[in-house]
A tleap script that builds the chain and sets N, CA, C and O, in Angstrom:
source leaprc.protein.ff14SB
mol = sequence {
  NMET PRO ALA LYS SER THR ALA ALA THR GLU
  SER SER ALA THR ALA SER SER VAL ALA ASP
  ALA THR ARG ALA VAL VAL GLN GLU PHE LEU
  ALA ALA ARG LEU ALA GLY ASP THR GLU ARG
  LEU VAL ALA LEU PHE ALA ASP GLU VAL ASP
  TRP VAL LEU ALA ASP ASN PRO ALA ALA ARG
  TRP ILE ARG PRO ARG SER THR ALA ALA GLU
  CYS ALA ALA GLN PHE THR GLU LEU MET GLU
  TYR THR VAL SER GLU GLY ILE HIE ARG ILE
  ARG GLY ARG PRO ARG LEU GLY ARG HIE LEU
  PRO ARG ARG ARG CARG
}
set mol.1.N position { 2.659 -43.346 22.137 }
set mol.1.CA position { 1.949 -42.773 21.024 }
set mol.1.C position { 2.835 -43.152 19.747 }
set mol.1.O position { 4.034 -42.888 19.656 }
set mol.2.N position { 2.093 -43.793 18.797 }
set mol.2.CA position { 2.881 -44.201 17.546 }
set mol.2.C position { 3.365 -42.980 16.850 }
set mol.2.O position { 2.797 -41.894 16.976 }
set mol.3.N position { 4.446 -43.172 16.096 }
set mol.3.CA position { 4.952 -42.034 15.278 }
set mol.3.C position { 4.229 -42.110 13.890 }
set mol.3.O position { 3.841 -43.174 13.408 }
set mol.4.N position { 4.081 -40.892 13.291 }
set mol.4.CA position { 3.399 -40.892 11.980 }
set mol.4.C position { 4.286 -41.598 10.921 }
set mol.4.O position { 5.508 -41.457 10.868 }
set mol.5.N position { 3.584 -42.338 10.119 }
set mol.5.CA position { 4.333 -43.098 9.072 }
set mol.5.C position { 4.915 -42.077 8.035 }
set mol.5.O position { 4.422 -40.955 7.916 }
set mol.6.N position { 5.929 -42.483 7.325 }
set mol.6.CA position { 6.556 -41.656 6.363 }
set mol.6.C position { 5.520 -41.292 5.260 }
set mol.6.O position { 5.465 -40.145 4.816 }
set mol.7.N position { 4.707 -42.280 4.827 }
set mol.7.CA position { 3.719 -42.041 3.780 }
set mol.7.C position { 2.678 -41.062 4.251 }
set mol.7.O position { 2.224 -40.227 3.469 }
set mol.8.N position { 2.284 -41.137 5.505 }
set mol.8.CA position { 1.263 -40.118 5.932 }
set mol.8.C position { 1.881 -38.763 6.014 }
set mol.8.O position { 1.226 -37.789 5.642 }
set mol.9.N position { 3.126 -38.622 6.486 }
set mol.9.CA position { 3.759 -37.344 6.480 }
set mol.9.C position { 3.945 -36.701 5.137 }
set mol.9.O position { 3.727 -35.503 4.958 }
set mol.10.N position { 4.367 -37.551 4.158 }
set mol.10.CA position { 4.489 -37.156 2.850 }
set mol.10.C position { 3.162 -36.819 2.223 }
set mol.10.O position { 3.106 -35.834 1.486 }
set mol.11.N position { 2.184 -37.481 2.428 }
set mol.11.CA position { 0.830 -37.157 1.968 }
set mol.11.C position { 0.278 -35.867 2.515 }
set mol.11.O position { -0.390 -35.110 1.811 }
set mol.12.N position { 0.572 -35.615 3.816 }
set mol.12.CA position { 0.142 -34.393 4.459 }
set mol.12.C position { 0.847 -33.214 3.819 }
set mol.12.O position { 0.231 -32.203 3.479 }
set mol.13.N position { 2.272 -33.380 3.650 }
set mol.13.CA position { 3.052 -32.327 2.999 }
set mol.13.C position { 2.596 -32.012 1.631 }
set mol.13.O position { 2.510 -30.841 1.263 }
set mol.14.N position { 2.284 -33.061 0.819 }
set mol.14.CA position { 1.767 -32.912 -0.559 }
set mol.14.C position { 0.456 -32.097 -0.536 }
set mol.14.O position { 0.271 -31.108 -1.244 }
set mol.15.N position { -0.385 -32.570 0.288 }
set mol.15.CA position { -1.793 -31.851 0.363 }
set mol.15.C position { -1.547 -30.341 0.728 }
set mol.15.O position { -2.214 -29.463 0.180 }
set mol.16.N position { -0.588 -30.053 1.653 }
set mol.16.CA position { -0.300 -28.765 2.022 }
set mol.16.C position { 0.225 -27.950 0.865 }
set mol.16.O position { -0.231 -26.842 0.585 }
set mol.17.N position { 1.240 -28.567 0.177 }
set mol.17.CA position { 1.841 -27.810 -0.961 }
set mol.17.C position { 0.815 -27.637 -2.116 }
set mol.17.O position { 0.807 -26.614 -2.800 }
set mol.18.N position { -0.050 -28.665 -2.312 }
set mol.18.CA position { -1.195 -28.426 -3.376 }
set mol.18.C position { -2.044 -27.315 -2.960 }
set mol.18.O position { -2.417 -26.493 -3.797 }
set mol.19.N position { -2.393 -27.223 -1.681 }
set mol.19.CA position { -3.250 -26.149 -1.210 }
set mol.19.C position { -2.565 -24.804 -1.277 }
set mol.19.O position { -3.197 -23.787 -1.563 }
set mol.20.N position { -1.286 -24.798 -1.017 }
set mol.20.CA position { -0.538 -23.473 -1.026 }
set mol.20.C position { -0.416 -23.039 -2.465 }
set mol.20.O position { -0.526 -21.852 -2.772 }
set mol.21.N position { -0.167 -24.088 -3.439 }
set mol.21.CA position { -0.169 -23.629 -4.814 }
set mol.21.C position { -1.456 -23.226 -5.344 }
set mol.21.O position { -1.499 -22.241 -6.082 }
set mol.22.N position { -2.539 -23.884 -5.051 }
set mol.22.CA position { -3.879 -23.479 -5.400 }
set mol.22.C position { -4.222 -22.118 -4.921 }
set mol.22.O position { -4.735 -21.297 -5.681 }
set mol.23.N position { -3.954 -21.858 -3.683 }
set mol.23.CA position { -4.121 -20.590 -3.119 }
set mol.23.C position { -3.439 -19.386 -3.870 }
set mol.23.O position { -3.998 -18.314 -4.102 }
set mol.24.N position { -2.193 -19.708 -4.204 }
set mol.24.CA position { -1.263 -18.746 -4.901 }
set mol.24.C position { -1.875 -18.397 -6.222 }
set mol.24.O position { -1.882 -17.224 -6.596 }
set mol.25.N position { -2.443 -19.456 -7.021 }
set mol.25.CA position { -2.913 -19.157 -8.293 }
set mol.25.C position { -4.302 -18.386 -8.114 }
set mol.25.O position { -4.562 -17.465 -8.889 }
set mol.26.N position { -5.132 -18.720 -7.181 }
set mol.26.CA position { -6.390 -17.997 -6.975 }
set mol.26.C position { -6.081 -16.496 -6.629 }
set mol.26.O position { -6.749 -15.576 -7.100 }
set mol.27.N position { -5.151 -16.334 -5.880 }
set mol.27.CA position { -4.778 -14.898 -5.451 }
set mol.27.C position { -4.279 -14.205 -6.721 }
set mol.27.O position { -4.657 -13.061 -6.973 }
set mol.28.N position { -3.435 -14.869 -7.533 }
set mol.28.CA position { -3.022 -14.238 -8.706 }
set mol.28.C position { -4.058 -13.954 -9.675 }
set mol.28.O position { -4.013 -12.907 -10.321 }
set mol.29.N position { -5.039 -14.842 -9.839 }
set mol.29.CA position { -6.154 -14.610 -10.737 }
set mol.29.C position { -6.987 -13.524 -10.258 }
set mol.29.O position { -7.450 -12.715 -11.063 }
set mol.30.N position { -7.221 -13.437 -8.998 }
set mol.30.CA position { -8.132 -12.378 -8.412 }
set mol.30.C position { -7.404 -10.975 -8.569 }
set mol.30.O position { -8.026 -9.976 -8.930 }
set mol.31.N position { -6.148 -10.963 -8.298 }
set mol.31.CA position { -5.299 -9.718 -8.438 }
set mol.31.C position { -5.326 -9.211 -9.892 }
set mol.31.O position { -5.544 -8.028 -10.155 }
set mol.32.N position { -5.095 -10.159 -10.829 }
set mol.32.CA position { -5.168 -9.845 -12.362 }
set mol.32.C position { -6.504 -9.371 -12.718 }
set mol.32.O position { -6.633 -8.334 -13.367 }
set mol.33.N position { -7.532 -10.083 -12.324 }
set mol.33.CA position { -8.962 -9.728 -12.597 }
set mol.33.C position { -9.292 -8.314 -12.098 }
set mol.33.O position { -9.850 -7.485 -12.817 }
set mol.34.N position { -8.906 -8.073 -10.784 }
set mol.34.CA position { -9.141 -6.729 -10.250 }
set mol.34.C position { -8.435 -5.603 -10.972 }
set mol.34.O position { -8.961 -4.498 -11.100 }
set mol.35.N position { -7.179 -5.913 -11.462 }
set mol.35.CA position { -6.435 -4.923 -12.155 }
set mol.35.C position { -6.812 -4.798 -13.634 }
set mol.35.O position { -6.333 -3.930 -14.364 }
set mol.36.N position { -7.619 -5.634 -13.995 }
set mol.36.CA position { -7.974 -5.764 -15.456 }
set mol.36.C position { -6.918 -6.130 -16.362 }
set mol.36.O position { -6.913 -5.709 -17.519 }
set mol.37.N position { -5.999 -6.908 -15.896 }
set mol.37.CA position { -4.742 -7.209 -16.486 }
set mol.37.C position { -4.946 -8.542 -17.422 }
set mol.37.O position { -4.694 -9.657 -16.966 }
set mol.38.N position { -5.375 -8.366 -18.638 }
set mol.38.CA position { -5.633 -9.441 -19.431 }
set mol.38.C position { -4.472 -10.403 -19.790 }
set mol.38.O position { -4.648 -11.607 -19.977 }
set mol.39.N position { -3.292 -9.791 -19.870 }
set mol.39.CA position { -2.021 -10.564 -20.160 }
set mol.39.C position { -1.739 -11.577 -18.940 }
set mol.39.O position { -1.372 -12.735 -19.140 }
set mol.40.N position { -1.927 -11.074 -17.759 }
set mol.40.CA position { -1.664 -11.916 -16.620 }
set mol.40.C position { -2.793 -12.974 -16.544 }
set mol.40.O position { -2.483 -14.100 -16.156 }
set mol.41.N position { -3.974 -12.727 -16.855 }
set mol.41.CA position { -5.000 -13.661 -16.993 }
set mol.41.C position { -4.817 -14.734 -17.987 }
set mol.41.O position { -5.124 -15.897 -17.727 }
set mol.42.N position { -4.303 -14.355 -19.164 }
set mol.42.CA position { -3.972 -15.328 -20.309 }
set mol.42.C position { -2.907 -16.298 -19.724 }
set mol.42.O position { -2.984 -17.497 -19.989 }
set mol.43.N position { -1.962 -15.831 -18.973 }
set mol.43.CA position { -0.906 -16.642 -18.503 }
set mol.43.C position { -1.365 -17.810 -17.453 }
set mol.43.O position { -0.726 -18.840 -17.235 }
set mol.44.N position { -2.528 -17.458 -16.886 }
set mol.44.CA position { -3.048 -18.433 -15.869 }
set mol.44.C position { -3.819 -19.544 -16.483 }
set mol.44.O position { -3.948 -20.608 -15.877 }
set mol.45.N position { -4.356 -19.339 -17.702 }
set mol.45.CA position { -5.181 -20.437 -18.341 }
set mol.45.C position { -4.226 -21.259 -19.201 }
set mol.45.O position { -3.140 -20.832 -19.592 }
set mol.46.N position { -4.762 -22.586 -19.491 }
set mol.46.CA position { -4.079 -23.423 -20.419 }
set mol.46.C position { -4.345 -22.797 -21.838 }
set mol.46.O position { -5.263 -22.011 -22.073 }
set mol.47.N position { -3.405 -23.255 -22.769 }
set mol.47.CA position { -3.474 -22.729 -24.081 }
set mol.47.C position { -4.865 -23.082 -24.633 }
set mol.47.O position { -5.538 -22.239 -25.227 }
set mol.48.N position { -5.290 -24.359 -24.424 }
set mol.48.CA position { -6.712 -24.775 -24.932 }
set mol.48.C position { -7.506 -25.156 -23.783 }
set mol.48.O position { -7.048 -25.935 -22.947 }
set mol.49.N position { -8.743 -24.626 -23.680 }
set mol.49.CA position { -9.657 -24.855 -22.652 }
set mol.49.C position { -11.011 -25.262 -23.115 }
set mol.49.O position { -11.371 -25.045 -24.272 }
set mol.50.N position { -11.786 -25.861 -22.216 }
set mol.50.CA position { -13.203 -26.177 -22.491 }
set mol.50.C position { -14.091 -25.378 -21.612 }
set mol.50.O position { -14.605 -25.856 -20.601 }
set mol.51.N position { -14.267 -24.152 -22.010 }
set mol.51.CA position { -15.143 -23.222 -21.144 }
set mol.51.C position { -16.559 -23.343 -21.786 }
set mol.51.O position { -16.879 -22.653 -22.753 }
set mol.52.N position { -17.378 -24.239 -21.214 }
set mol.52.CA position { -18.643 -24.635 -21.782 }
set mol.52.C position { -19.802 -23.871 -21.217 }
set mol.52.O position { -20.248 -24.102 -20.093 }
set mol.53.N position { -20.269 -22.974 -22.007 }
set mol.53.CA position { -21.503 -22.144 -21.554 }
set mol.53.C position { -22.396 -22.073 -22.893 }
set mol.53.O position { -21.899 -22.012 -24.018 }
set mol.54.N position { -23.636 -22.088 -22.656 }
set mol.54.CA position { -24.519 -21.848 -23.856 }
set mol.54.C position { -24.416 -20.394 -24.244 }
set mol.54.O position { -24.295 -19.482 -23.426 }
set mol.55.N position { -24.475 -20.238 -25.614 }
set mol.55.CA position { -24.559 -18.770 -26.025 }
set mol.55.C position { -25.764 -18.044 -25.569 }
set mol.55.O position { -26.835 -18.649 -25.582 }
set mol.56.N position { -25.716 -16.877 -25.186 }
set mol.56.CA position { -26.736 -16.086 -24.746 }
set mol.56.C position { -26.762 -14.717 -25.314 }
set mol.56.O position { -26.071 -13.817 -24.835 }
set mol.57.N position { -27.563 -14.544 -26.341 }
set mol.57.CA position { -27.563 -13.257 -27.092 }
set mol.57.C position { -27.923 -12.070 -26.173 }
set mol.57.O position { -27.602 -10.941 -26.542 }
set mol.58.N position { -28.553 -12.244 -25.029 }
set mol.58.CA position { -28.879 -11.078 -24.221 }
set mol.58.C position { -27.695 -10.824 -23.353 }
set mol.58.O position { -27.646 -9.718 -22.815 }
set mol.59.N position { -26.778 -11.634 -23.142 }
set mol.59.CA position { -25.606 -11.453 -22.328 }
set mol.59.C position { -24.442 -11.917 -23.172 }
set mol.59.O position { -24.078 -13.091 -23.120 }
set mol.60.N position { -23.821 -10.987 -23.983 }
set mol.60.CA position { -22.831 -11.372 -25.048 }
set mol.60.C position { -21.598 -11.913 -24.547 }
set mol.60.O position { -20.856 -12.546 -25.297 }
set mol.61.N position { -21.285 -11.689 -23.184 }
set mol.61.CA position { -20.121 -12.145 -22.595 }
set mol.61.C position { -20.299 -13.631 -22.218 }
set mol.61.O position { -19.289 -14.275 -21.935 }
set mol.62.N position { -21.475 -14.202 -22.195 }
set mol.62.CA position { -21.697 -15.602 -21.810 }
set mol.62.C position { -21.743 -16.363 -23.153 }
set mol.62.O position { -22.685 -16.286 -23.942 }
set mol.63.N position { -20.699 -17.059 -23.323 }
set mol.63.CA position { -20.525 -17.907 -24.554 }
set mol.63.C position { -19.375 -18.924 -24.287 }
set mol.63.O position { -18.530 -18.746 -23.410 }
set mol.64.N position { -19.413 -19.978 -25.093 }
set mol.64.CA position { -18.294 -20.922 -25.024 }
set mol.64.C position { -16.831 -20.322 -25.362 }
set mol.64.O position { -16.742 -19.419 -26.194 }
set mol.65.N position { -15.823 -20.770 -24.789 }
set mol.65.CA position { -14.518 -20.252 -25.067 }
set mol.65.C position { -13.611 -21.471 -25.083 }
set mol.65.O position { -13.846 -22.500 -24.449 }
set mol.66.N position { -12.501 -21.255 -25.902 }
set mol.66.CA position { -11.613 -22.413 -26.188 }
set mol.66.C position { -10.184 -22.097 -26.139 }
set mol.66.O position { -9.362 -22.998 -26.311 }
set mol.67.N position { -9.795 -20.798 -25.902 }
set mol.67.CA position { -8.411 -20.461 -25.700 }
set mol.67.C position { -8.223 -19.636 -24.514 }
set mol.67.O position { -9.186 -19.067 -23.999 }
set mol.68.N position { -6.954 -19.530 -24.016 }
set mol.68.CA position { -6.563 -18.724 -22.857 }
set mol.68.C position { -7.002 -17.247 -23.101 }
set mol.68.O position { -7.533 -16.602 -22.197 }
set mol.69.N position { -6.791 -16.764 -24.240 }
set mol.69.CA position { -7.070 -15.385 -24.567 }
set mol.69.C position { -8.504 -15.122 -24.559 }
set mol.69.O position { -8.923 -14.052 -24.118 }
set mol.70.N position { -9.319 -16.058 -25.034 }
set mol.70.CA position { -10.835 -15.918 -25.067 }
set mol.70.C position { -11.283 -15.904 -23.557 }
set mol.70.O position { -12.121 -15.077 -23.198 }
set mol.71.N position { -10.787 -16.724 -22.743 }
set mol.71.CA position { -11.095 -16.719 -21.354 }
set mol.71.C position { -10.811 -15.481 -20.557 }
set mol.71.O position { -11.610 -14.982 -19.764 }
set mol.72.N position { -9.591 -15.013 -20.832 }
set mol.72.CA position { -9.107 -13.809 -20.213 }
set mol.72.C position { -10.008 -12.514 -20.772 }
set mol.72.O position { -10.309 -11.575 -20.035 }
set mol.73.N position { -10.341 -12.585 -21.991 }
set mol.73.CA position { -11.146 -11.552 -22.600 }
set mol.73.C position { -12.566 -11.469 -22.058 }
set mol.73.O position { -13.263 -10.484 -22.303 }
set mol.74.N position { -13.006 -12.495 -21.322 }
set mol.74.CA position { -14.213 -12.413 -20.709 }
set mol.74.C position { -14.419 -11.307 -19.766 }
set mol.74.O position { -15.505 -10.732 -19.690 }
set mol.75.N position { -13.318 -10.968 -18.982 }
set mol.75.CA position { -13.448 -9.695 -18.180 }
set mol.75.C position { -13.628 -8.518 -18.865 }
set mol.75.O position { -14.407 -7.703 -18.371 }
set mol.76.N position { -13.034 -8.234 -19.972 }
set mol.76.CA position { -13.244 -7.003 -20.681 }
set mol.76.C position { -14.576 -6.998 -21.303 }
set mol.76.O position { -15.199 -5.938 -21.356 }
set mol.77.N position { -15.075 -8.094 -21.783 }
set mol.77.CA position { -16.481 -8.094 -22.388 }
set mol.77.C position { -17.516 -7.996 -21.264 }
set mol.77.O position { -18.569 -7.397 -21.486 }
set mol.78.N position { -17.290 -8.522 -20.128 }
set mol.78.CA position { -18.163 -8.374 -19.096 }
set mol.78.C position { -18.276 -6.884 -18.642 }
set mol.78.O position { -19.380 -6.410 -18.373 }
set mol.79.N position { -17.149 -6.159 -18.559 }
set mol.79.CA position { -17.264 -4.753 -18.215 }
set mol.79.C position { -17.862 -3.947 -19.214 }
set mol.79.O position { -18.413 -2.907 -18.854 }
set mol.80.N position { -17.840 -4.294 -20.534 }
set mol.80.CA position { -18.455 -3.529 -21.602 }
set mol.80.C position { -20.010 -3.504 -21.432 }
set mol.80.O position { -20.668 -2.534 -21.810 }
set mol.81.N position { -20.536 -4.532 -20.888 }
set mol.81.CA position { -22.029 -4.761 -20.891 }
set mol.81.C position { -22.687 -4.627 -19.389 }
set mol.81.O position { -23.875 -4.864 -19.170 }
set mol.82.N position { -21.830 -4.249 -18.476 }
set mol.82.CA position { -22.463 -4.118 -17.158 }
set mol.82.C position { -22.057 -2.832 -16.529 }
set mol.82.O position { -21.039 -2.225 -16.864 }
set mol.83.N position { -22.916 -2.419 -15.570 }
set mol.83.CA position { -22.669 -1.125 -14.841 }
set mol.83.C position { -22.322 -1.458 -13.395 }
set mol.83.O position { -23.047 -2.196 -12.728 }
set mol.84.N position { -21.274 -0.940 -12.945 }
set mol.84.CA position { -20.877 -1.169 -11.534 }
set mol.84.C position { -21.686 -0.279 -10.686 }
set mol.84.O position { -21.954 0.869 -11.038 }
set mol.85.N position { -22.066 -0.775 -9.606 }
set mol.85.CA position { -22.777 0.081 -8.548 }
set mol.85.C position { -21.725 0.568 -7.543 }
set mol.85.O position { -22.111 1.330 -6.657 }
set mol.86.N position { -20.473 0.217 -7.588 }
set mol.86.CA position { -19.428 0.676 -6.887 }
set mol.86.C position { -19.337 -0.103 -5.545 }
set mol.86.O position { -20.085 -1.051 -5.307 }
set mol.87.N position { -18.419 0.325 -4.707 }
set mol.87.CA position { -18.220 -0.308 -3.443 }
set mol.87.C position { -18.746 0.601 -2.349 }
set mol.87.O position { -18.432 1.791 -2.327 }
set mol.88.N position { -19.543 0.054 -1.439 }
set mol.88.CA position { -20.178 0.693 -0.395 }
set mol.88.C position { -19.527 0.266 0.922 }
set mol.88.O position { -19.128 -0.891 1.054 }
set mol.89.N position { -19.417 1.103 1.825 }
set mol.89.CA position { -18.761 0.800 3.144 }
set mol.89.C position { -19.788 0.518 4.181 }
set mol.89.O position { -20.661 1.366 4.368 }
set mol.90.N position { -19.781 -0.613 4.895 }
set mol.90.CA position { -20.678 -0.773 6.021 }
set mol.90.C position { -19.847 -1.134 7.198 }
set mol.90.O position { -19.148 -2.146 7.146 }
set mol.91.N position { -19.869 -0.408 8.220 }
set mol.91.CA position { -19.081 -0.730 9.492 }
set mol.91.C position { -17.652 -0.841 9.115 }
set mol.91.O position { -16.995 -1.734 9.649 }
set mol.92.N position { -17.068 -0.017 8.229 }
set mol.92.CA position { -15.681 -0.002 7.776 }
set mol.92.C position { -15.195 -1.102 6.812 }
set mol.92.O position { -14.036 -1.117 6.397 }
set mol.93.N position { -16.131 -2.034 6.465 }
set mol.93.CA position { -15.774 -2.983 5.453 }
set mol.93.C position { -16.393 -2.792 4.202 }
set mol.93.O position { -17.583 -2.479 4.154 }
set mol.94.N position { -15.640 -2.964 3.067 }
set mol.94.CA position { -16.291 -2.822 1.725 }
set mol.94.C position { -17.382 -3.870 1.523 }
set mol.94.O position { -17.319 -5.008 1.989 }
set mol.95.N position { -18.396 -3.389 0.783 }
set mol.95.CA position { -19.585 -4.259 0.463 }
set mol.95.C position { -19.789 -3.969 -0.956 }
set mol.95.O position { -19.849 -2.784 -1.286 }
set mol.96.N position { -19.907 -4.910 -1.868 }
set mol.96.CA position { -20.100 -4.644 -3.297 }
set mol.96.C position { -21.602 -4.674 -3.614 }
set mol.96.O position { -22.335 -5.644 -3.422 }
set mol.97.N position { -21.953 -3.534 -4.104 }
set mol.97.CA position { -23.364 -3.403 -4.600 }
set mol.97.C position { -24.423 -3.332 -3.485 }
set mol.97.O position { -24.140 -3.744 -2.360 }
set mol.98.N position { -25.535 -2.863 -3.743 }
set mol.98.CA position { -26.572 -2.771 -2.649 }
set mol.98.C position { -27.606 -3.885 -2.762 }
set mol.98.O position { -28.577 -3.937 -2.008 }
set mol.99.N position { -27.374 -4.764 -3.711 }
set mol.99.CA position { -28.280 -5.876 -4.001 }
set mol.99.C position { -27.980 -7.050 -3.089 }
set mol.99.O position { -28.737 -8.020 -3.073 }
set mol.100.N position { -26.872 -6.988 -2.314 }
set mol.100.CA position { -26.657 -8.176 -1.422 }
set mol.100.C position { -27.603 -8.298 -0.281 }
set mol.100.O position { -27.964 -7.262 0.277 }
set mol.101.N position { -28.040 -9.440 0.122 }
set mol.101.CA position { -28.951 -9.626 1.134 }
set mol.101.C position { -28.453 -9.216 2.492 }
set mol.101.O position { -27.275 -9.408 2.792 }
set mol.102.N position { -29.260 -8.689 3.282 }
set mol.102.CA position { -28.861 -8.254 4.632 }
set mol.102.C position { -28.937 -9.405 5.623 }
set mol.102.O position { -29.850 -10.227 5.542 }
set mol.103.N position { -28.006 -9.480 6.545 }
set mol.103.CA position { -28.116 -10.569 7.547 }
set mol.103.C position { -29.083 -10.178 8.618 }
set mol.103.O position { -29.096 -9.029 9.061 }
set mol.104.N position { -29.899 -11.119 9.043 }
set mol.104.CA position { -30.820 -10.927 10.097 }
set mol.104.C position { -30.208 -11.176 11.441 }
set mol.104.O position { -29.393 -12.092 11.555 }
set mol.105.N position { -30.528 -10.454 12.438 }
set mol.105.CA position { -29.966 -10.631 13.692 }
set mol.105.C position { -30.916 -11.270 14.717 }
set mol.105.O position { -30.533 -11.479 15.868 }
savepdb mol mol.pdb
quit
């Protein structure tokens, strides 16, 4: 059985470390978003961003954004204009909203 090449091993290790780093950032983003922690969200975005969305007067939180602070503020703006249906429990697991489709058996 041939041994793995050094390049293949390094490539695999790099892919694994990139996946781990990405997972850590996503977990931090979700934790900050859930906590409503705008400062933590700002820290996760680049100083300048291209958040390209068409302006939507009916949904004021949907608009282009160009700074980390604007991106993080989207959470606050979204909460100002939406009503939460809360978390419902089905078979011991949380389920967000009643609008989710039911699985057919």
